[in-house]
MARPARO-77758 format. One record per residue (C-alpha): x, y, z; residue in one letter. Coordinates in nm, 3 decimals, decimal comma. Each point is the difference from the previous one (the first is absolute). Example, Ala and Ser with C-alpha at 12.3 -4.5 7.8 and 13.67 -1.06 7.14 Angstrom:
2
(site (1,230 -0,450 0,780) A)
(site (0,137 0,344 -0,066) S)
//
This chain:
520
(site (-0,570 -3,752 -1,728) M)
(site (0,018 0,384 -0,010) V)
(site (-0,312 0,019 -0,215) E)
(site (-0,185 -0,215 0,252) Q)
(site (0,077 0,248 0,278) Y)
(site (-0,085 0,302 -0,216) L)
(site (-0,339 -0,151 -0,077) N)
(site (-0,071 -0,005 0,372) N)
(site (-0,199 0,313 0,081) R)
(site (0,091 -0,008 0,371) L)
(site (0,373 0,000 -0,078) I)
(site (-0,011 0,271 -0,268) V)
(site (-0,246 0,241 0,161) L)
(site (0,098 -0,038 0,365) Y)
(site (0,326 -0,181 0,074) I)
(site (0,228 0,142 -0,273) L)
(site (-0,092 0,369 0,045) P)
(site (0,027 -0,038 0,376) F)
(site (0,353 -0,143 -0,029) L)
(site (0,106 0,265 -0,254) L)
(site (-0,129 0,279 0,223) G)
(site (0,184 -0,141 0,301) L)
(site (0,329 -0,012 -0,190) L)
(site (-0,010 0,372 -0,083) T)
(site (0,104 0,092 0,355) V)
(site (0,348 -0,139 -0,069) F)
(site (0,054 0,253 -0,280) S)
(site (-0,018 0,291 0,248) F)
(site (0,204 0,104 0,304) Q)
(site (0,157 -0,160 0,196) P)
(site (0,040 -0,287 -0,250) F)
(site (0,045 0,192 -0,328) N)
(site (-0,032 -0,297 -0,234) Y)
(site (-0,138 0,220 -0,277) S)
(site (0,075 -0,276 -0,251) I)
(site (-0,313 -0,180 0,127) L)
(site (-0,223 0,256 -0,170) N)
(site (0,135 -0,112 -0,340) F)
(site (-0,181 -0,328 0,071) F)
(site (-0,298 0,112 0,209) I)
(site (-0,145 0,268 -0,230) L)
(site (0,038 -0,200 -0,326) P)
(site (-0,168 -0,302 0,166) L)
(site (-0,275 0,225 0,137) F)
(site (-0,056 0,136 -0,352) F)
(site (0,012 -0,344 -0,165) Y)
(site (-0,251 -0,147 0,244) L)
(site (-0,246 0,284 -0,070) I)
(site (0,014 -0,083 -0,372) V)
(site (-0,023 -0,369 0,081) F)
(site (-0,307 0,050 0,221) I)
(site (-0,172 0,206 -0,269) K)
(site (0,056 -0,284 -0,246) K)
(site (-0,095 -0,283 0,237) K)
(site (-0,311 0,178 0,123) S)
(site (-0,148 -0,066 -0,343) K)
(site (0,067 -0,374 0,025) S)
(site (0,128 -0,171 0,315) T)
(site (-0,137 0,269 0,236) Y)
(site (-0,309 0,068 -0,211) R)
(site (-0,236 -0,057 0,293) K)
(site (0,125 0,325 0,147) K)
(site (-0,001 0,338 -0,183) P)
(site (0,358 0,095 -0,088) Y)
(site (-0,033 0,349 0,148) R)
(site (-0,082 -0,159 0,332) K)
(site (0,301 -0,229 -0,036) N)
(site (0,224 0,298 -0,076) L)
(site (-0,137 0,188 0,299) F)
(site (0,068 -0,294 0,232) I)
(site (0,351 -0,043 -0,140) F)
(site (0,089 0,370 0,037) G)
(site (-0,149 0,018 0,349) T)
(site (0,195 -0,304 0,126) I)
(site (0,326 0,134 -0,143) F)
(site (-0,063 0,347 0,147) G)
(site (-0,101 -0,140 0,338) F)
(site (0,315 -0,212 0,016) S)
(site (0,216 0,292 -0,120) F)
(site (-0,118 0,230 0,279) F)
(site (-0,020 -0,276 0,261) L)
(site (0,368 -0,082 -0,047) S)
(site (0,113 0,361 -0,042) N)
(site (-0,187 0,181 0,278) I)
(site (-0,097 -0,271 0,252) H)
(site (0,235 0,173 0,247) W)
(site (-0,242 0,293 0,051) I)
(site (-0,206 -0,219 0,235) T)
(site (0,294 0,007 0,242) N)
(site (-0,120 0,349 0,094) S)
(site (-0,314 -0,161 0,145) L)
(site (0,199 -0,190 0,264) T)
(site (0,081 0,300 0,221) F)
(site (-0,354 0,042 0,132) D)
(site (-0,197 -0,300 0,122) E)
(site (-0,320 0,158 -0,132) N)
(site (0,132 -0,022 -0,357) F)
(site (0,131 -0,358 0,001) R)
(site (-0,342 -0,132 -0,097) I)
(site (0,029 0,199 -0,323) L)
(site (0,320 -0,174 -0,118) I)
(site (-0,178 -0,268 -0,209) P)
(site (-0,220 0,268 -0,159) F)
(site (0,301 0,220 -0,081) G)
(site (0,189 -0,297 -0,139) L)
(site (-0,286 -0,096 -0,234) I)
(site (-0,213 0,307 -0,072) L)
(site (0,276 0,251 -0,085) I)
(site (0,170 -0,226 -0,262) P)
(site (-0,344 -0,101 -0,129) L)
(site (-0,103 0,363 -0,051) F)
(site (0,331 0,092 -0,165) L)
(site (-0,023 -0,308 -0,224) S)
(site (-0,273 0,182 -0,193) L)
(site (0,273 0,202 -0,171) F)
(site (0,115 -0,324 -0,164) F)
(site (-0,339 -0,166 -0,052) S)
(site (-0,160 0,303 -0,169) L)
(site (0,293 0,040 -0,239) I)
(site (-0,003 -0,372 -0,076) T)
(site (-0,369 -0,001 -0,085) I)
(site (0,028 0,320 -0,206) M)
(site (0,300 -0,087 -0,222) V)
(site (-0,008 -0,380 0,024) G)
(site (-0,259 -0,039 -0,280) P)
(site (0,219 0,186 -0,252) V)
(site (0,329 -0,173 0,080) L)
(site (0,169 -0,246 -0,232) S)
(site (0,351 -0,136 -0,032) L)
(site (0,143 0,297 -0,192) N)
(site (0,206 0,315 0,059) L)
(site (-0,292 0,249 0,005) P)
(site (-0,154 -0,204 0,281) S)
(site (0,320 0,037 0,203) I)
(site (-0,019 0,375 -0,059) I)
(site (-0,363 0,040 0,108) I)
(site (0,044 -0,237 0,295) F)
(site (0,306 0,197 0,124) S)
(site (-0,189 0,328 -0,040) A)
(site (-0,299 -0,139 0,192) S)
(site (0,208 -0,122 0,294) L)
(site (0,185 0,333 0,017) A)
(site (-0,326 0,196 -0,013) L)
(site (-0,139 -0,219 0,278) S)
(site (0,304 0,082 0,216) D)
(site (-0,043 0,371 -0,074) F)
(site (-0,368 -0,008 0,101) V)
(site (0,087 -0,192 0,317) R)
(site (0,246 0,277 0,087) A)
(site (-0,260 0,275 -0,041) K)
(site (-0,353 -0,107 0,099) I)
(site (-0,137 0,013 0,354) L)
(site (0,309 0,080 0,211) T)
(site (0,232 -0,170 -0,251) G)
(site (0,223 -0,302 0,059) F)
(site (0,291 -0,013 -0,249) P)
(site (0,175 -0,283 0,184) W)
(site (0,226 -0,249 -0,181) N)
(site (-0,052 0,110 -0,356) L)
(site (0,187 -0,232 -0,237) W)
(site (0,268 0,268 -0,044) A)
(site (0,107 -0,042 0,362) Y)
(site (0,140 -0,346 -0,077) S)
(site (0,293 0,184 -0,166) F)
(site (0,085 0,179 0,328) S)
(site (0,339 -0,171 0,044) S)
(site (0,111 0,089 -0,356) L)
(site (0,092 0,363 0,063) T)
(site (0,137 0,067 -0,348) E)
(site (-0,315 -0,121 -0,175) I)
(site (-0,239 0,213 0,206) I)
(site (0,179 0,332 -0,069) Q)
(site (-0,247 0,049 -0,287) I)
(site (-0,259 0,078 0,271) L)
(site (0,125 0,358 0,020) N)
(site (-0,098 0,058 -0,363) I)
(site (-0,316 -0,205 -0,053) I)
(site (-0,146 -0,047 0,350) G)
(site (-0,117 -0,302 0,195) L)
(site (-0,313 -0,091 -0,196) F)
(site (0,165 0,023 -0,343) A)
(site (0,285 -0,215 0,131) F)
(site (-0,255 -0,241 0,143) N)
(site (-0,162 -0,033 -0,345) L)
(site (0,337 -0,067 -0,162) L)
(site (0,090 -0,248 0,276) S)
(site (-0,317 -0,201 -0,060) I)
(site (0,067 0,000 -0,374) T)
(site (0,355 -0,124 0,056) I)
(site (-0,121 -0,274 0,234) F)
(site (-0,259 -0,101 -0,261) M)
(site (0,243 -0,052 -0,292) L)
(site (0,068 -0,371 0,076) P)
(site (-0,368 -0,056 -0,093) S)
(site (0,135 -0,012 -0,357) I)
(site (0,098 -0,361 0,071) L)
(site (-0,369 -0,094 0,000) F)
(site (-0,062 0,153 -0,343) F)
(site (-0,018 -0,188 -0,329) K)
(site (0,306 0,168 -0,147) L)
(site (0,311 -0,152 -0,144) D)
(site (0,304 -0,030 0,225) F)
(site (0,197 0,285 -0,162) V)
(site (-0,285 0,252 0,044) K)
(site (-0,042 -0,102 0,363) K)
(site (0,369 0,048 0,071) M)
(site (0,007 0,338 -0,173) L)
(site (-0,291 0,125 0,208) I)
(site (0,147 -0,144 0,319) L)
(site (0,321 0,190 -0,068) L)
(site (-0,197 0,317 0,072) L)
(site (0,000 -0,099 0,367) L)
(site (0,377 0,015 0,068) P)
(site (0,032 0,290 -0,245) A)
(site (-0,246 0,222 0,189) V)
(site (0,144 -0,094 0,340) L)
(site (0,350 0,065 -0,130) F)
(site (-0,099 0,347 -0,125) L)
(site (-0,156 0,079 0,339) F)
(site (0,317 -0,124 0,170) Y)
(site (0,231 0,208 -0,220) I)
(site (-0,204 0,316 0,061) Y)
(site (-0,018 -0,068 0,373) G)
(site (0,368 -0,080 0,036) S)
(site (0,095 0,318 -0,189) H)
(site (-0,236 0,207 0,216) S)
(site (0,143 -0,144 0,324) I)
(site (0,360 0,054 -0,111) N)
(site (-0,067 0,363 -0,091) L)
(site (-0,166 0,053 0,336) N)
(site (0,298 -0,144 0,189) Q)
(site (0,233 0,247 -0,172) K)
(site (-0,235 0,287 0,075) K)
(site (-0,027 -0,092 0,371) M)
(site (0,380 0,011 0,044) K)
(site (0,005 0,372 -0,076) D)
(site (-0,327 0,088 0,175) F)
(site (0,068 0,242 0,285) E)
(site (-0,339 0,099 0,148) E)
(site (-0,083 -0,262 0,262) K)
(site (-0,186 -0,037 0,328) F)
(site (0,072 -0,239 0,287) N)
(site (-0,274 -0,253 0,074) L)
(site (-0,035 -0,277 0,254) K)
(site (-0,266 -0,267 -0,050) V)
(site (-0,095 -0,179 0,320) I)
(site (-0,153 -0,346 0,031) S)
(site (-0,088 -0,078 0,366) P)
(site (-0,152 -0,349 -0,051) N)
(site (-0,272 0,067 0,258) F)
(site (-0,261 -0,267 0,066) E)
(site (-0,347 0,098 -0,117) L)
(site (-0,193 0,025 0,328) I)
(site (-0,329 0,170 0,084) Y)
(site (-0,064 0,206 0,312) G)
(site (0,350 0,106 0,109) L)
(site (0,015 0,214 0,315) D)
(site (0,188 0,329 0,025) S)
(site (0,313 -0,162 0,149) E)
(site (0,022 -0,245 -0,290) E)
(site (-0,035 0,285 -0,250) I)
(site (0,283 0,186 0,175) E)
(site (0,214 -0,315 -0,017) T)
(site (-0,066 -0,017 -0,373) R)
(site (0,109 0,360 -0,041) L)
(site (0,324 -0,066 0,187) Q)
(site (0,072 -0,296 -0,231) K)
(site (-0,072 0,211 -0,309) L)
(site (0,247 0,260 0,123) I)
(site (0,258 -0,269 0,073) K)
(site (-0,034 -0,142 -0,354) Y)
(site (0,011 0,354 -0,144) S)
(site (0,343 0,077 0,151) E)
(site (-0,040 0,379 -0,042) P)
(site (0,319 0,203 -0,055) E)
(site (-0,052 0,346 0,143) K)
(site (0,185 0,201 -0,266) N)
(site (-0,105 -0,199 -0,308) L)
(site (-0,309 0,127 -0,182) K)
(site (-0,215 -0,312 -0,037) T)
(site (-0,352 -0,113 -0,084) L)
(site (-0,095 -0,306 0,206) F)
(site (-0,265 -0,219 -0,163) V)
(site (-0,201 -0,217 0,240) W)
(site (-0,271 -0,245 -0,114) P)
(site (-0,375 0,017 0,012) E)
(site (-0,163 -0,128 0,317) G)
(site (0,294 0,033 0,240) V)
(site (-0,227 0,162 0,259) F)
(site (-0,265 -0,271 -0,034) S)
(site (-0,330 0,188 -0,022) G)
(site (0,104 0,302 0,208) Y)
(site (-0,079 0,344 -0,138) S)
(site (0,248 0,284 -0,040) F)
(site (-0,160 0,188 0,288) D)
(site (0,062 -0,299 0,227) E)
(site (0,368 -0,040 -0,084) I)
(site (0,056 0,376 0,034) S)
(site (0,047 -0,074 0,370) K)
(site (0,334 -0,156 -0,098) L)
(site (0,129 0,328 -0,143) K)
(site (0,280 0,023 0,257) S)
(site (0,152 -0,328 -0,120) I)
(site (0,020 0,137 -0,355) F)
(site (0,170 0,318 0,125) K)
(site (0,257 -0,197 0,200) E)
(site (0,105 -0,223 -0,289) N)
(site (-0,037 0,206 -0,317) F)
(site (0,139 0,338 -0,104) S)
(site (-0,092 0,293 -0,223) K)
(site (0,166 -0,185 -0,287) N)
(site (-0,250 -0,285 0,015) H)
(site (-0,336 -0,071 -0,161) F)
(site (-0,206 -0,307 0,098) I)
(site (-0,254 -0,155 -0,238) L)
(site (-0,247 -0,264 0,123) F)
(site (-0,355 -0,128 -0,030) G)
(site (-0,257 0,100 0,262) I)
(site (-0,374 0,033 0,054) N)
(site (-0,102 0,365 -0,025) K)
(site (-0,328 0,110 0,156) I)
(site (-0,204 0,260 -0,188) S)
(site (-0,245 0,192 0,215) E)
(site (-0,142 0,173 -0,307) K)
(site (-0,087 -0,319 -0,192) E)
(site (-0,063 -0,190 0,327) K)
(site (0,215 -0,294 -0,091) G)
(site (0,352 -0,137 -0,027) V)
(site (0,249 0,004 -0,289) Y)
(site (0,271 -0,255 -0,062) N)
(site (0,274 0,257 -0,037) S)
(site (0,369 0,036 -0,073) L)
(site (0,165 0,291 0,180) V)
(site (0,341 0,163 -0,003) I)
(site (0,095 0,162 0,330) T)
(site (0,296 0,189 0,138) N)
(site (0,191 -0,097 0,313) Y)
(site (-0,267 0,171 0,215) Q)
(site (-0,271 -0,224 -0,147) L)
(site (-0,158 0,290 -0,187) E)
(site (-0,165 -0,103 -0,327) I)
(site (0,169 0,161 -0,297) L)
(site (-0,181 -0,194 -0,275) Q)
(site (-0,293 -0,243 -0,005) E)
(site (-0,144 -0,239 -0,255) Y)
(site (-0,339 -0,169 0,035) K)
(site (-0,036 -0,343 -0,160) K)
(site (-0,216 0,009 -0,316) Q)
(site (-0,028 -0,370 -0,088) K)
(site (-0,153 -0,178 0,299) L)
(site (-0,006 -0,379 0,024) V)
(site (-0,358 -0,136 -0,020) P)
(site (-0,094 -0,170 0,329) F)
(site (0,352 0,068 0,128) G)
(site (-0,035 0,377 0,038) E)
(site (-0,358 0,066 -0,094) F)
(site (-0,318 -0,205 0,002) L)
(site (-0,195 0,010 -0,328) P)
(site (-0,371 0,066 0,059) M)
(site (0,093 0,084 0,359) E)
(site (-0,348 0,110 0,107) N)
(site (-0,136 -0,343 -0,092) L)
(site (0,287 -0,232 0,094) L)
(site (0,075 0,168 0,333) S)
(site (-0,352 -0,093 0,115) K)
(site (0,093 -0,370 -0,018) I)
(site (0,317 0,054 0,203) G)
(site (0,259 0,039 -0,275) L)
(site (0,280 0,258 0,015) K)
(site (0,328 0,073 -0,172) K)
(site (0,286 -0,240 0,077) I)
(site (0,241 0,262 0,136) T)
(site (-0,034 0,133 0,355) E)
(site (-0,301 0,216 0,075) G)
(site (-0,360 -0,031 -0,114) H)
(site (-0,064 0,281 -0,247) G)
(site (0,140 0,007 -0,353) S)
(site (0,293 0,227 -0,077) F)
(site (-0,074 0,320 -0,185) L)
(site (0,121 0,007 -0,358) K)
(site (0,267 0,256 -0,084) G)
(site (-0,038 0,220 -0,306) Q)
(site (0,259 0,066 -0,270) K)
(site (0,272 0,225 0,136) Q)
(site (0,339 0,143 -0,089) N)
(site (0,332 -0,168 0,072) N)
(site (0,167 0,046 0,337) L)
(site (0,279 0,259 -0,012) I)
(site (0,277 -0,022 0,260) I)
(site (0,325 0,186 -0,056) D)
(site (0,110 -0,111 -0,351) K)
(site (-0,222 -0,308 0,004) L)
(site (-0,312 -0,011 -0,218) N)
(site (-0,167 -0,316 0,126) I)
(site (-0,280 -0,206 -0,150) L)
(site (-0,142 -0,187 0,303) P)
(site (-0,170 -0,339 -0,034) L)
(site (-0,150 -0,187 0,294) I)
(site (-0,007 -0,379 -0,012) C)
(site (-0,171 -0,142 -0,310) Y)
(site (-0,029 0,342 -0,167) E)
(site (0,327 -0,104 -0,162) V)
(site (-0,193 -0,236 -0,234) I)
(site (-0,192 0,286 -0,165) F)
(site (0,174 0,146 -0,304) T)
(site (-0,233 0,302 -0,016) E)
(site (0,147 0,136 0,325) L)
(site (0,343 -0,010 -0,164) I)
(site (-0,120 0,140 -0,333) Q)
(site (-0,178 0,297 0,158) S)
(site (0,293 0,094 0,226) S)
(site (0,188 0,327 -0,020) N)
(site (0,257 0,018 -0,280) N)
(site (0,253 0,122 0,256) K)
(site (-0,033 -0,315 0,212) T)
(site (0,350 -0,109 0,103) N)
(site (-0,088 -0,272 0,251) L)
(site (-0,278 -0,254 0,053) I)
(site (-0,057 -0,126 0,354) I)
(site (-0,215 -0,305 0,069) N)
(site (-0,073 -0,098 0,360) I)
(site (-0,186 -0,318 0,085) S)
(site (-0,111 -0,237 0,275) E)
(site (0,053 -0,346 -0,154) D)
(site (-0,037 -0,178 0,333) G)
(site (-0,361 -0,066 -0,102) W)
(site (0,120 -0,267 -0,243) F)
(site (0,242 -0,197 0,217) G)
(site (0,277 -0,202 -0,164) Q)
(site (-0,202 -0,051 -0,319) S)
(site (0,077 0,092 -0,361) I)
(site (-0,206 0,320 0,044) G)
(site (0,283 0,233 0,115) P)
(site (0,217 -0,116 -0,292) Y)
(site (-0,273 0,071 -0,254) Q)
(site (-0,066 0,336 0,167) H)
(site (0,367 0,097 -0,018) F)
(site (0,019 -0,082 -0,373) T)
(site (-0,238 0,282 -0,086) K)
(site (0,251 0,252 0,139) S)
(site (0,257 -0,104 -0,262) I)
(site (-0,245 0,076 -0,281) F)
(site (-0,105 0,338 0,147) R)
(site (0,363 0,115 0,029) A)
(site (0,065 -0,077 -0,368) I)
(site (-0,324 0,159 -0,120) E)
(site (0,078 0,324 0,181) N)
(site (0,378 -0,013 -0,056) N)
(site (0,038 0,081 0,369) T)
(site (0,167 -0,155 0,304) F)
(site (-0,253 -0,178 0,222) L)
(site (0,053 -0,082 0,367) V)
(site (-0,223 -0,248 0,175) R)
(site (-0,036 -0,049 0,374) S)
(site (-0,211 -0,300 0,093) A)
(site (-0,056 -0,156 0,339) N)
(site (0,018 -0,380 -0,041) K)
(site (0,047 0,055 -0,373) G)
(site (0,288 0,076 -0,233) I)
(site (0,157 0,341 0,058) S)
(site (0,220 0,124 -0,281) A)
(site (0,161 0,281 -0,190) I)
(site (-0,070 -0,036 -0,373) I)
(site (0,167 0,220 -0,257) N)
(site (-0,171 0,170 -0,294) N)
(site (0,063 -0,305 -0,221) K)
(site (-0,163 -0,248 0,237) G)
(site (0,329 -0,137 0,131) E)
(site (0,006 -0,087 0,371) I)
(site (0,277 0,208 0,159) V)
(site (-0,049 -0,123 0,357) K)
(site (-0,257 -0,228 0,162) K)
(site (-0,119 -0,141 0,333) L)
(site (-0,196 -0,326 -0,005) S)
(site (-0,335 -0,040 0,173) S)
(site (0,160 -0,145 0,315) L)
(site (0,282 0,254 0,034) E)
(site (-0,004 0,294 0,240) A)
(site (0,230 0,296 -0,054) G)
(site (0,061 0,276 -0,251) N)
(site (0,138 0,059 -0,347) I)
(site (0,150 0,332 -0,096) Q)
(site (0,067 0,184 -0,325) I)
(site (0,082 0,340 -0,135) E)
(site (-0,278 -0,003 -0,256) V)
(site (0,059 0,191 -0,327) P)
(site (-0,276 0,258 -0,047) L)
(site (-0,078 -0,073 -0,363) I)
(site (-0,248 0,238 -0,157) E)
(site (-0,075 -0,182 -0,323) S)
(site (-0,240 0,077 -0,282) K)
(site (0,005 -0,365 -0,107) N)
(site (-0,303 -0,114 0,195) K)
(site (-0,288 -0,214 -0,120) N)
(site (-0,306 0,227 0,019) K)
(site (-0,291 -0,189 -0,162) N)
(site (-0,128 -0,323 -0,157) D)
(site (-0,027 0,139 -0,354) L)
(site (0,236 -0,260 -0,150) I)
(site (-0,208 -0,279 0,153) F)
(site (-0,312 0,123 -0,175) F)
(site (0,187 0,050 -0,328) V)
(site (0,125 -0,359 0,017) L)
(site (-0,341 -0,127 0,103) L)
(site (-0,173 0,169 -0,294) I)
(site (0,273 -0,126 -0,234) T)
(site (-0,050 -0,357 0,120) Y)
(site (-0,377 0,023 -0,050) I)
(site (0,044 0,158 -0,344) F)
(site (0,231 -0,284 -0,113) I)
(site (-0,251 -0,259 0,118) F)
(site (-0,292 0,178 -0,169) K)
(site (0,198 0,031 -0,323) L)
(site (0,075 -0,372 0,008) Y)
(site (-0,367 -0,083 0,060) K)
(site (-0,106 0,223 -0,288) K)
(site (0,252 -0,152 -0,244) N)
(site (-0,072 -0,350 0,122) N)
(site (-0,372 0,058 -0,051) G)
(site (0,063 0,101 -0,360) K)
//
């Protein structure tokens, strides 16, 4: 019966990869069924080998490279369709964009599927049911994820490593080896059950499979020890700074008038609950002033003066007009109680189509514009130093900048706080805000630094330097969370992807060595 289905080209090349790709979404936030990947990746691998074999017999009317390309494309399309379908929710806030929803739902996953289809067609012909094939397949998938994170504007979303996000002890290794090396090891671990398909005796299969719990157990022991040491250290840590993270739960609405903006400000102040004599940094989300520029809200300076004191600093996202560059930046500013800017950060990683329009000169002629308010694209910020306020040395990240490890790796060694502000209202009550939040956990561990996140309509949280959630507000909660954050100045920060490349070269070397010996 099974053989009959596997001989059906439609089932093997289209239906099975589509179903496998769909299932991957349940291994990530908010579901966290990472165990699924121990089935999905081995089956994906086995079917590639199966297709290569069948293309020379049952599927012989079609070249096997074409079959592999189709198989990889369908899996990749389904993977991205299920994992990032929520991005089309951002097209519902402007009637002019609603017509693009079907295109966004199909074309974006279809384009991204090339990262799977190209790898499948490149390594598929050399795969067999043996250990070296697992090694080269794992290396290929990990390299594909790395390339996806770097080319064009980069999109390192939902790497396989992120399916371990709920297992805090296991992911502590991130601080030493980095995201991409951990991603390579994660894929390899998920691939180990492929041994069951091999023509090995039962004892050998069991011995190899024992590597799986052994490696995870070692990761767990290291992580648990690291977390316990950190807890002891934090008890005696004296240098702290008071922070309040505010989540206002504002509706995402275009075209607010000045009275509505003032009402929003009053609500932000209410949720902030400022204490006059307590030195505090208030962290408000991105987008709270809905398209207004800093110059426009400066008219509300008197309200700031009435409610805040000299002991207060206010951090928030705002549009900042640049007369010199003749454009607008998506900025993060820190002001005093008189609404004077003390520090400013200009967003470096802009969202394609969301904050800038690729090939703007051409596409604007046919009526297209960026999704956010306003017609022109935001200006791109350049690399800049951390924001220094009092004893705080802040690495600022606006919205999805938190998914880019290079911004963490290139940060100042004296960084003692990461602040991520975001407007997650674009994605409604979808899985998007949960997936977005997960990335913050990984960045905190990599940099061994407390991370605070303020997100409108998303998850606001305080995450310690080991990725543990100290306090949290859900996407539907309005209010604040407060902490005296320890100002950890640690040298134990992940600074590059060297270990990833060392592992990658080692994997390729092992495979080449096997091929050479096997050829002899």
